[in-house]
C-alpha positions in Angstrom: 71.2 20.5 8.1 70.8 16.8 7.2 70.4 14.4 10.1 71.3 10.7 9.6 72.1 7.5 11.6 75.4 6.5 10.0 77.9 8.5 8.0 80.9 6.9 6.3 83.7 9.1 5.1 85.9 7.6 2.4 85.5 4.7 0.0 87.9 1.9 -0.9 87.5 -1.6 0.6 86.9 -0.3 4.1 84.3 2.3 3.2 82.3 0.2 0.8 82.4 -2.8 3.1 81.2 -0.7 6.0 78.4 0.6 3.7 77.4 -3.0 2.8 77.1 -4.0 6.4 75.5 -0.8 7.6 72.9 -1.0 4.9 72.0 -4.6 5.6 71.7 -3.6 9.3 69.1 -1.0 8.4 71.2 2.0 9.3 70.6 3.8 5.9 74.2 4.9 5.7 75.4 7.9 3.6 78.9 7.5 2.2 81.0 10.3 0.8 83.7 8.9 -1.5 86.5 11.4 -0.9 89.2 12.7 -3.2 89.8 9.3 -4.8 86.6 7.4 -5.2 87.4 3.7 -4.7 90.6 4.5 -2.9 94.2 3.7 -3.8 93.3 0.3 -5.4 91.8 2.1 -8.4 95.3 2.8 -9.5 96.3 -0.9 -9.2 96.3 -2.7 -12.6 95.9 -6.2 -11.2 95.0 -7.6 -7.8 95.8 -11.3 -7.3 95.7 -11.7 -3.5 92.1 -10.8 -2.7 90.1 -14.0 -2.0 87.4 -14.8 -4.4 89.2 -13.7 -7.6 91.2 -16.8 -8.6 92.3 -15.2 -11.9 93.0 -11.8 -10.4 91.0 -8.6 -11.1 91.7 -5.0 -12.1 91.7 -2.7 -9.0 89.2 -0.3 -10.5 86.8 -3.1 -11.5 86.9 -4.6 -8.0 86.1 -1.3 -6.4 83.2 -0.9 -8.8 81.9 -4.3 -7.8 82.1 -3.3 -4.1 80.3 -0.1 -4.8 77.5 -1.8 -6.8 77.1 -4.2 -3.9 76.7 -1.4 -1.4 74.2 0.4 -3.7 72.3 -2.8 -4.1 71.6 -2.9 -0.3 70.5 0.8 -0.3 73.7 2.8 0.6 73.5 6.4 -0.4 76.9 7.0 -2.1 77.8 10.6 -2.9 80.7 12.6 -4.2 82.4 14.9 -1.8 85.0 15.2 1.0 85.0 16.0 4.7 86.5 19.4 5.2 85.6 20.0 8.8 84.0 18.5 11.9 82.8 18.9 15.4 83.1 15.7 17.4 82.8 17.3 20.8 79.2 16.1 21.3 76.7 13.7 19.9 75.3 13.8 17.3 78.5 14.6 15.5 78.7 17.3 12.9 80.6 16.8 9.6 81.1 19.6 7.0 81.2 18.4 3.4 83.0 20.4 0.7 83.2 23.4 3.0 79.5 24.1 2.8 77.1 21.2 3.7 76.7 20.1 7.4 75.6 16.6 8.2 74.6 15.6 11.7 75.2 11.9 12.4 74.6 9.6 15.3 77.6 7.4 14.2 80.6 8.2 12.1 82.9 5.7 10.3 86.2 7.2 9.1 87.7 5.3 6.1 89.8 8.1 4.6 92.9 5.8 4.0 96.5 6.7 3.9 98.4 8.2 1.0 101.8 6.8 0.0 104.5 9.3 0.0 106.1 9.9 -3.4 109.4 11.4 -4.4 107.8 14.2 -6.5 109.2 13.3 -9.8 106.8 13.5 -12.8 107.8 9.9 -14.0 106.1 8.4 -10.9 102.7 9.6 -12.3 103.6 8.5 -15.9 104.4 5.0 -14.9 101.8 4.5 -12.1 100.5 0.9 -12.4 103.2 0.3 -15.1 106.2 -0.5 -13.0 105.8 2.0 -10.1 104.3 0.7 -6.9 104.0 1.7 -3.3 103.2 -1.8 -2.0 105.6 -4.7 -2.4 103.2 -7.2 -0.9 100.5 -6.1 -3.3 102.6 -6.2 -6.5 105.8 -8.1 -5.8 104.4 -11.3 -7.3 104.5 -9.7 -10.8 108.3 -9.4 -10.5 109.3 -12.9 -9.9 112.8 -13.6 -11.2 113.1 -10.0 -12.4 115.1 -7.0 -11.2 113.5 -4.3 -9.0 114.5 -1.2 -7.1 113.2 -0.1 -3.7 113.6 3.6 -2.5 114.0 4.3 1.2 116.2 3.7 4.1 113.9 2.9 7.0 112.3 -0.3 8.4 109.6 -0.3 5.8 112.1 -0.1 2.9 114.2 -2.8 4.4 111.2 -5.1 5.0 110.0 -4.6 1.4 113.5 -5.2 0.0 113.7 -8.5 1.9 110.2 -9.5 0.9 111.0 -8.7 -2.8 114.3 -10.6 -2.6 112.2 -13.7 -2.0 110.6 -13.3 -5.4 112.9 -11.2 -7.6 116.2 -12.1 -9.1 117.9 -8.9 -7.9 116.9 -6.0 -5.6 118.5 -2.6 -5.5 117.9 -0.6 -2.4 118.3 3.1 -3.2 119.2 5.1 -0.1 119.6 8.9 -0.2 121.8 9.0 2.9 125.1 7.2 3.7 123.4 4.9 6.2 120.2 3.0 6.8 117.7 4.2 9.4 116.2 0.8 10.0 116.5 -1.2 13.2 119.9 -3.1 13.4 118.3 -6.5 12.8 116.7 -5.2 9.6 119.9 -3.6 8.5 121.7 -6.9 9.0 119.2 -8.8 6.9 119.5 -6.4 4.0 123.3 -6.0 4.1 123.9 -9.7 4.3 121.3 -10.8 1.7 122.9 -12.1 -1.5 120.2 -10.7 -3.7 120.1 -7.2 -2.3 122.5 -4.5 -3.3 122.4 -1.2 -1.3 123.2 2.0 -3.2 124.0 4.6 -0.5 124.2 8.4 -1.2 122.0 7.9 -4.2 119.0 10.0 -5.4 116.4 9.0 -7.9 116.3 11.5 -10.7 113.8 9.9 -13.1 112.5 6.7 -14.7 112.6 5.5 -18.3 110.9 3.0 -20.5 108.8 2.8 -23.6 105.5 1.4 -22.3 106.5 0.5 -18.7 109.4 1.0 -16.4 112.6 -0.3 -17.9 115.1 1.6 -15.7 115.9 4.4 -13.3 118.0 7.5 -13.7 120.2 7.9 -10.6 122.6 10.5 -9.1 125.2 9.5 -6.6 126.4 12.3 -4.3 123.8 14.6 -5.9 124.8 18.3 -5.9 128.3 17.6 -4.7 131.5 18.1 -6.8 131.9 14.4 -7.1 128.3 13.9 -8.4 128.0 10.8 -10.6 124.9 10.2 -12.8 124.1 6.7 -14.0 121.3 4.5 -15.2 120.1 1.2 -13.8 118.0 -1.3 -15.6 115.0 -2.4 -13.5 111.6 -3.9 -14.2 109.9 -2.5 -11.2 110.3 0.6 -8.9 108.9 0.4 -5.4 108.5 3.4 -3.1 108.9 2.7 0.6 109.4 6.2 2.1 106.2 6.1 4.2 102.5 6.8 4.2 100.5 9.8 5.3 97.2 8.9 7.0 94.4 11.1 5.9 93.3 12.1 9.4 94.1 15.8 9.6 90.4 16.8 9.5 89.8 14.8 12.7 93.0 15.4 14.7 91.5 18.0 17.0 89.1 15.5 18.4 90.6 12.0 18.1 93.7 10.4 19.5 96.4 9.8 16.9 99.7 8.1 17.0 103.0 9.9 16.3 102.6 9.3 12.5 99.0 10.5 12.4 97.2 7.2 12.4 93.9 7.1 14.3 94.1 5.1 17.4 91.4 2.5 18.1 90.7 0.4 21.1 92.3 -3.0 20.8 90.8 -5.1 18.0 87.8 -2.8 17.9 87.2 0.0 15.4 86.0 2.3 18.2 88.0 5.5 18.7 88.3 7.4 21.9 85.1 9.3 21.0 81.9 7.3 21.5 80.1 6.7 18.3 83.1 7.4 16.1 84.8 4.5 14.4 87.9 4.2 12.1 88.6 1.5 9.6 91.1 0.8 6.9 94.5 2.3 6.3 93.8 5.5 8.3 93.9 3.4 11.4 96.4 0.7 10.2 100.1 1.5 10.1 101.1 -2.2 9.8 99.3 -4.2 7.1 97.6 -1.8 4.6 96.0 -4.6 2.6 92.7 -4.6 0.8 91.5 -7.6 2.7 92.4 -6.2 6.2 90.8 -2.9 5.2 87.6 -4.7 4.2 87.5 -6.7 7.4 87.9 -3.5 9.5 85.1 -1.9 7.6 82.9 -4.8 8.6 83.9 -4.5 12.2 83.2 -0.7 12.2 79.7 -1.1 10.8 78.8 -3.9 13.2 80.0 -1.8 16.1 78.1 1.2 14.9 75.0 -0.9 14.8 75.6 -2.2 18.3 76.3 1.4 19.5 73.0 2.6 18.2 71.1 -0.4 19.6 72.5 0.2 23.1 71.6 3.9 23.2 
């Protein structure tokens, strides 16, 4: 069994930032990168809203920069995922890849949240080339263009309204015959001159030569009156929710109804002493690279203080 001071589970802006701060604090952190080294941003072609990159930067390149910075200060970055844990007592025990056990005095969870997808093959084919799960991240690229948003809840309505401030036209594709969003959000969408809601409509596929050029749709899918049609769009935004990657820890940590790890106020501290959560796994609201990086910093600083006070 390996015994360490600080273990970071997950990479991305939160994990790598936590590793930078923990390394500089002399905690000799070990970081396991998880299923997607670098996190969701590695699938983003261009990031223009992260401070310090005035000309934008490729998502994969930015994550490599953060990783190199963590390595420079001595972080031990490894491949592997957390498959089990015992947080019932300190030190905490984490099982990596179903076989290796690590005993750690502090644990920083940065496992992120995975965007929910429709499950059509075209989503993978056009990832980063017209398909996005974050309007705030990528909406800027669709100024004065036509986009579609899939979903009928608050998130979908918020993204549609946000995109309507940039795009020429926004289609909101809703599987049911009504919106599930709060009434105030429904009113904003239904009364917006740039937004057209397509009720009872399913997405069947996407098309385009090099990037998304349109979407295949089916109105009243599976019913006798089913109608298939195509819609020309430049961007396709998924807003059907996110799944926080917290299942491994749910036996020991308090989660909200959606599975996000609950932390104490503005702190990264969970309800288990010495266990901290940062980034999208604990953030159902913002889900931005800059807020994830900030929470990674907070988690590492609090881990340092926790160890100093023991």
